[in-house]
N, C-alpha and C positions, 0 to 999 in steps of 0.2 A: 758349618757351625763354628764360631770362634769360642775357644775355651780360654777365659781370662780370670784372673783374681786380682782384686785391689789390694795393694800393700798398705800397711799401717802408717809408714813414714814416707813423706813426700819429699824428694830432693830439693823442691823450690822453697821449702821452709827454711833451708840453711842461709840463704841470702837475706831473707826477711828478718831472721834472728840476728844476723850479723848487723844489719842497719840499726835495729833497736839497741843492740848491745853498744855499738860505737857511739850512738847519739848519747845513751846513758853515760858512757864512760867520758865523753868530751865534756858533758855538764859537770859531771862529778870531778873531772880534772880541774876545771875552772875554779870551782869552789875550794878545792883542796890547795890549789896554788896560793890562794890568799891566806889560808890558814896555817899550812904547815910547811910551805915552801915547795919550790920545784922539784927537788931531789926525792922527797917523800912522795909526791904525787906521781913521778915517773915510776918509782918502784912499785907503788900500788897499782898503777895501770899495768905494768908488765905482769904483775902477778894474776890480775884478773884475765889479761890475754892468755896466759899460760893455761889457766883453768878452762877458759873457753875453748881453746884448741884441744885439750883433753877431752872434754865433753863432746866436740865435734867429731873427733876420732872414735870415740865409743859409739856414736850414732851411726858412723859410716861402717863400722864393723858390724853393727847390729843390722843395718840396712843390707849389707853384702850377704850376710847369713840368711836373710829373709828372702832375697832374690834367688839364692841357691835353692831354698826350700821350695819356692814357687815354680822354678824350672824344673825341679825333680818331680813335682806333682803333675805338672803338665805333661812331662815325658812319660809318667806312669799312666795318665789318662789316655794318651795317644796309643800307648801299647795295649790297654784294655780295649779301646774302640777297634783297633785292627784286629785284635784277637777274637772279638765278640761284638760285631757292629750293631746287633739287634738288641743288646741288653738294655734294660731301663736306665735311664739318666741317674736316678737315685743310687743305683748300684756302682755306676761309673764315677760320679762326681762326689758322692756322699750326700746325705740328705740336706745338710746346710748349705753346701756349695750349689746343689741342684736347685734348691728353693731360690737361692740368690740369683742364679742364672735365669731361671724362669721368670722371676719378677723383672729382672732386666730385660728379658726378651719382650715382655708384655709392654714395657714402657718404652723401650727403644725400637721395637718392631724389627729386631735384627735376625729373626728366625727366617732368614731368606729362603730356606729350602722347604719351609712348611713341615718340619719334622715332628710337630705335636709336642704335648707336654711330657709323655712318658717314655718314648723310645727314640732311638736315632732314626730308624724307619718304621713307618706304621705297618701293622699286620696286613698280610696279603688278603685278597678277596677273590672269590670264585663266583661263577654264575650262581644266582640264587635259587638253584634246583637241587634236589637230592643227588641227582647224577653228576652235576657240576662239582659238588663237593667231594665226590668219589673219584673224580677224574681230573680235577684241577683245571677246569675250563675257565679261561678269563671271563669276567663279568659281562653281561649284556648291556649293562647301564654304568658305564665308567664315567668318572668326572675328571677332565683333563686339567681342571684347575685344583684338584685335590693334592694333598702331598704325595710324593713318590712312596710307593708301597714295597714290601719285600717281593723280589722277583721282578721289578721294574727297572727300566733304564730310560733316561732322557738323553736324546741325541738331537741337539738343536730343538726344533719345534716337534719332533717326533717322539712319542712315548711307546716304548716297547714293553710288552707284558709277556713273560714266559710262563708256560704251563705244561701240564702233562705229568706222566708218572713212569716209573719202572716196575715191571710185574714179574714175579716168578709164580706160576700157576701150576696146578695139577688137575686133571680130569680123568674120571673113571666112569665108563659106561657099561651097562648090562648087556648091550648088543654092540657089536663091533661095526661102526659106520666109517672107519678110518678118517675121522675128522679131528680137527685140531680144537681150539678153544671155542669155535663157532660150529655149533651142531647142525646137521643136515636133517631137519625134522621130517621132511617128505622123502628122505633117503634111509630111514630106519629100516633094516633088513626084514623082509618077510620070512616066514618060517621054512620056506623051501630053500633058502639061501644058508649055506654053512655058517656064514658070519653072524646070522641070528642066534647062534648057539655058542658064541664066543663073546667074552667080555673085552674091553679094551682099556688101557691106561696111557696116558701121555703127560709129559711135563713140558711146558711151553712158557716162552717170554715174548711171544709174538703180539700180544695185545699191548705190550709197552708203548707208550704214546709220547709224541713231542708235539708241542703247540707254541705258536708264537702270534701274537696280536700287535699289529702296529697301527697307531692312531695320530692324527694331526688335524689342526684347524685350518680349513681352507678359507673361510671367511668368519665373520663374527658369529653367524648362525650355522654355518655349514661344517660338519666334521666328516673326514674321510677315514675309513679304517680298512685294513686288510687282515685276513686271518687264514692261517695255515695249520692244519692238524693231520699228522701222519702216524702210521703204525706199521707193523711189520707182517701183516696177514696176506701180503701178495705172494704169488708163487711164480718163480721163473722157470725156464726150461730145465735147469740143473738143481732146482731146489729139492731137497730131500731131508730125511731125519736120520741118515745112516752114519755119517761121519761129521762133515762140516755143513751145518743145515742150509745155508745160503738162501734163506727166504728173504725177500726183497721188500723194500720200503714202498709203501702205496699211498695214494692221496685219498684221505678220508674226507676232509672238508677243506676247500680252497676257494675263497671268495673275497670280493671287494664290496664295500658298502659306503653309500652316501647317506648321511643322517642329519636331518634338520629337526631337532628337538623342539624348537620354538614353534615351528608351524606343524609338527607332527607328521613329516614324511620321511619314509625309509625306504631307500632303493638298494637292492642287492642283486649282484651278478656273479655267477660261478657255481661251484659245487657245494651244496650245503644240505641239511636235512629238509626233506619235502615239507611244504606247508601243510600237508595232510597230517603231519605228526602233532600229537597232543602237546599242548604248552602248559608250562607251570604258571606263567603270568604273561599277559599280553600276547603279542605275535613277534617279538624280536628275536633275532638269531641268537643262539646260545642260551635260550630260555626253554629249550624243549624238555618235556616231562618223559625222559628216557627212563625205562625200568632200572632199578638199582642192582640188577643182577651181575654176577661175574661173567655168565655166559655171553659170548660176543654176538649170538644170533637172537639175544633177548628172549621174548616169550610169545608164543602163539597168541594171536589176538591183537598184537601190538602193531599199528599201522605206521609205515614209514618207508622211505628210501633216502638214499644220499645221492643225489644226481645233479646234473648241470641245469640251471634254471635262471630266469630273471623274474625278480619279485618286487611288487610294490605294496608297501603297507601305510596306511593312513590311521593315525591315532586321534582321539578326540578329548578335549578337556585338557586343563593344565595338568592334571595327575595322570593323564593318559589311561583312564579306566576302561575305555572302549576303543576297539580297533578294528579295522577291515583290511583284508589283504587279497591279492590276486597274484597267482604264480603260474608262469609258463614253463612247463618242465619238460626235460628230455624224455621221449617215450621209449619204451621197451616192453613189448608184450610177451607173454608166455603162452604159446599155444599147446594143446594137447589133444589126444583122442586119435581116432583113425578117420582119414580122408576117403571118400569113394575113389579118388584117384590113385589110392594105394593098390587098387585092384587092377592088375596088368590088363584084364579083359576090357576095361573101359577106355584104354589108349589116351590117357590125359595124365597131366601132372598139376600138382598144386604147389605154388611157390608162395611161402609166407616168411622165409628167412634165408639169409645168405651168410656164408662163412666170412669171418673177419679177414680184411686184408690191411696191407700197409702198416699203420700204428695200431691197429685194432687186433684183438686176440684171435689167431688163426685157429685156436682149439675150441672155439665157441661160435655161436650163431648170433646174428643181429637181424631182428624182425623188420618187415617192410612197412613200418607204420608211416602214415602219409603226413601227420601233424602231431604237434606237442600235446601233452596232456595239460589241461586247464584245471586248476584247483583254486577255489574261492573259499574264503573263511571270514567269520566274524567272531569276535571274542569280547567278553565282558568280565571285569572285575569290580563288581558293584561294592565290594567292602568285606563280603564273606563269601570266599570261594571264587574259583575261576570257571568260566563256562564258554563253550565254543559250539558253533554250527559250521559244518563243512559240506561242500558240493565239489563233485568231481565229473570232468567230461573227458572221455578218451576216444581215439579214433583208430580203428583196426582196418588193415587191407591185406587181401592175398590175391593171387592170380591163378586161374585155371586155364591151363594151355592145352591145345590139341595141335596136331601137326598142321601147320599153316595158319594158325590163329589163336585167339584166346580172349579172355575178359577178365577185367579187374572187379573185386568185390570189396566195397568199403562199408563199414558199419560203425555206428556211433553207440557207444556205451558209456556207463557212468553210474553215479549214485550219490548218496549223501549220508550223513552222520553226525555225531556230535561227541562232546566229552565234557568232563568236569573234574575238578580237584578241590576237595573240601576239607577244611581244617576241623575236624571233630573236636580235637582238644589241641588247642593252638600250641605249635612247636612240640607237640608230644605225639598226636595220632592224627593221620591223614587217610582220606579215602579218595580213590580215583577210579573213574569208569570212562570208557571210550568205546565207540562202535562204528561200524561202517556197513551199509547194505546197498546192493544194487546189482549191475551186471558188468562183468569184465574188470573186477577189482582184485583179482588174485595176486597181482604184482605187489600191491601195497601191503599185504599181510607178510609177517615175518617168515612164514613157512613156504612162501613162493607157490602158492597154488596156482593152477592154470587160469588164464584170462578167457579163452575161447577155444571151441572146437570147430567142426566143419558141418555144413548142411549138405543136402542131396546133390547140389551142383558144385560141391567143394568151397562154397562161400563161407566167410567167417560167421560163426555163431556164437556171441557172447555168452558166458555162463553165469547164472544168478548166484550171487555169493553174499555171505555175511561174515563180519568179524566181530568179536567182543573181547574186551579185556577188563578185568576188575582187579583192583590193587588195594592193599591195606599196609601202611608203613608208619613208623614212628621212631622216636628216640626216648625209650624209657630211662636211659642214663645219658649223660653228657657224652660219654665216650663209646656208646653202643647205639647202633642203628638195626632195627629189625624191618623185614619186609616179607610180604607174601603176595603172590599174584595167581590168578586163574584166568586162563583165555583159551578161546578157540577160534578156528577158521573152517568154514564149511561151504561146500558147493550145495546150494539149496535143492536143487532137482536135476535130473538127468536131462542131457540134450543128445538124443540118439535116434537111429532109425535103422531099419533092415531093408535090404534090397537084393534080390536075386540070390537069396540064401546066404548073404554075408551081412556082418554086423559092423556098424559105423558109428561115428560121434564119440561122446564121452559118457561113461556110466551105463552103457548098453547092457541089458539083462541077458544078452546072449554071449557076453564075453566069458571065456572059460576061466574059472577060478578054482578048479578041482585040485590043481597041484599046489596051491598056496600053502597047504598045511603038511606037505610031504618034502622032506629034504631031498634036494637035487632034482625035483620034478620041474619040468620046463613050462607046463601049461598053467601059468599064473599071470593074469592080466592086472593084478592088483596096483602095481606101481604106477601105472598109466591111468588109474581111475580111482584116485584117492578122493573120499568124500569129506572126510573130517580129520583134522589135527587139532587136539586139545591137550592142555598141560595145566598141572598145578605144581607151584614151586615156592619155596621159602628160603630165606637165609639171613645172615647177619654180617655186619661190618663192625669191627672193634678197632678203636684208635688206640694202638699199643704205645705209641710215643708221639709227642708233638712238642716242638721246640723251635729254636731260632733257625735251625737248618733243615726244616721240612717236617712232614708228617709220615708216620709209619702205620699203615692199615693192615689188619688180618680179616680176611673174609671167607665164609663158607656158604655153600648152597647145595640144596637137594631139589630135584625135580623128577616128576613122573610124567611121561608123555605118552599119549594114546593115539594111534593112528587107525583110522577105519576106512575101508574101500567100499564102493558100491557093490551091492550084491550082484552076483552073476551066476552062471552055471556051475554048481558045486558049492555055493554058500556065499557067505559075506566075510571076506578076510579081514583080519585085524592084526596089529602089532603094538608092541609098547616097548619102552625103554626107561630104565631108571639111571639117573646121573647124578654124580657127586663131584663138585668143583671146590677147590680151595685156592685161595690167592693171597699173596704178600705184596703189597704195594708200598713203594717209597715215593712220595711227592716231594722233590727238592724245593720247589718254590712256593709251596703252600704250607 
């Protein structure tokens, strides 16, 4: 933007005034010569020339002083802009100068950077979801023709948007599960474990997040973008909390996308939130309706994964109020229970997982799934509320082997569900609900319940399951957000059998639970036979400061989690945990 000021005196006026004066003097001189003689006329003309020269000198001095004043004002404005580039123009230029500049911009169209009427850079934007506002996620519906905003850079035809936050958090739990900011809901200790009788406290920065969105026009209709989002919740072989933490950067979300807004086609490839996740509006990436909690493992009943996928979404209508999507997602099943091949007398083995090799993690397993998970969803935003219907299909496989041979067992599982987000009091109070029911759906619940167990021949047997999440949140004050959620994940019924006096499957009534209530007892099969994980939680986010250089948020959360196992010999074990989390977040680009 050019900062200019018109001066009151134009140097070109000098020559114009001189011509008029000389013309007048010549005419006057001619008449004077006839009347009073040549000498008197010359003297009069010299007097008038001296007067004119004095007047011109005074004008030059005035112009010089005005030039010095204008240069000083421009220098002051440059210093103010460099010190505070986001300040309103009225404060930088003064109301009169700003009004003149804005009027000039409107008539001359010289606002080539599209900076708007009130600021050097327009305010930043985030994804239009509560979670996006709390985590500074770049918006899902950008406009590459809009003015540059705070936190954005333009490099040629590529627009870069920065996002993320820095967090200092604290976590207290009534039962010690040795977890960081992400709780292990299915790992809450049972009462036979000493950790169940001890609390824990941790301070952590590991949820701090860095995000970058790059966008550009490939053709008149086709936009390409790439999005990267990372945090520090990965663990390397040397990571610890004793001296120098050394926790490692991990990939949360990494994908590329092609978007044809005019025809309503969106193609995504890479790691992103699963299409099964509830959305706030439409089905576009970065519009997910993630719970507003501090807790990095979210809330039981919330359906999600972040994994590699290829996704196609088609929207309908100019306003894109309706959408349909299909996602092909990387599989990873969760087996549980007791296989009949675990009995040495049967002389067989069940293979449903392998230890990671090469660039995979050698400290965990990878299941032998034969095909990707398929997820289909339709969404509607008719004008009041957001509504979804979801379907899931999954494929499981294991192999039962004996000496000299064996057989593979493949099973198809899946289910369906839906969700909604309703503005009860627009911009003040919202209600959300989502659910999923079917077989083999444990992976998609935040508690990581099992997907399948084993039948009589060691074959995969999917477990019937259901997840439900209810939420209420709002903004009673401009600077205050409140939220509450209640959710549960449950295995609906047992899948078990007895043979030759031994107990197999998942949730078998013959499993020994007698030691689950006695410290240091070893006869407790509860951890491998969890039936339900449920939680109620609530919290707040307070905007402590918001200015030209970012936003400072203060958050607090309390939750109570209940874990229930299937009943067995000795009773029905249960455990619970109270958790308190606090967070201080700084969003430099929002």
